[in-house]
C-alpha positions in Angstrom: -0.2 0.3 0.1 1.7 3.4 -0.8 0.9 6.7 1.0 -1.8 9.0 -0.3 -1.3 12.5 1.3 -5.0 13.6 0.4 -6.7 10.9 2.3 -7.7 11.6 6.2 -9.1 8.4 7.0 -12.3 9.3 6.6 -12.0 12.5 9.1 -13.2 14.8 6.9 -16.3 12.6 5.6 -17.8 12.2 9.2 -16.6 16.0 10.1 -19.2 16.7 7.1 -21.7 14.4 8.5 -22.0 15.8 12.2 -21.5 19.5 10.6 -25.2 18.3 8.7 -26.5 16.9 11.7 -25.5 19.7 13.9 -26.9 22.3 11.3 -30.3 20.1 10.6 -30.9 20.4 14.6 -30.0 23.8 15.2 -32.5 24.7 12.4 -35.2 22.7 14.1 -34.3 23.9 17.5 -34.7 27.6 16.3 -38.3 27.1 14.5 -39.2 25.0 17.6 -38.6 28.2 20.0 -40.2 30.6 17.0 -42.9 28.7 17.4 -43.0 28.6 21.2 -42.7 32.6 21.1 -45.5 33.0 18.6 -47.7 31.0 20.3 -47.0 32.5 23.9 -47.4 36.2 21.8 -51.3 34.9 20.7 -51.9 33.5 24.4 -51.0 37.2 25.5 -53.4 38.7 23.1 -55.9 36.3 23.6 -55.9 37.0 27.2 -55.4 41.0 26.5 -58.7 41.1 24.3 -60.6 38.5 26.5 -59.9 40.5 29.6 -60.8 44.2 27.5 -63.9 42.9 26.7 -65.3 42.0 30.1 -64.2 45.5 31.5 -66.2 46.8 28.8 -69.3 44.4 29.4 -69.0 45.2 33.2 -68.7 48.8 33.0 -72.2 50.7 32.2 -72.0 52.3 28.4 -70.9 56.3 29.0 -73.5 59.0 27.6 -72.1 61.3 25.6 -72.1 64.8 27.4 -74.6 67.3 25.2 -73.1 70.2 24.6 -75.4 72.8 25.3 -75.9 75.4 22.7 -73.8 73.8 20.4 -75.2 73.5 16.6 -76.5 69.5 15.8 -73.9 67.6 14.0 -74.7 66.8 10.3 
């Protein structure tokens, strides 16, 4: 067997495979984190609007102050 200076015993091939796996996992984890953040934002928005609707329903309707002597709106 002769010595081949370009052959590294499969280390480069293994490194490429591991880099690909790491890249895929990082992509998946970023996507998962984005989904969690998005879900959290949606939940907070729903809570806000539900609370706001509840406050508006429990408060009596306000009457507009009549402007004495003002011309009627068109």
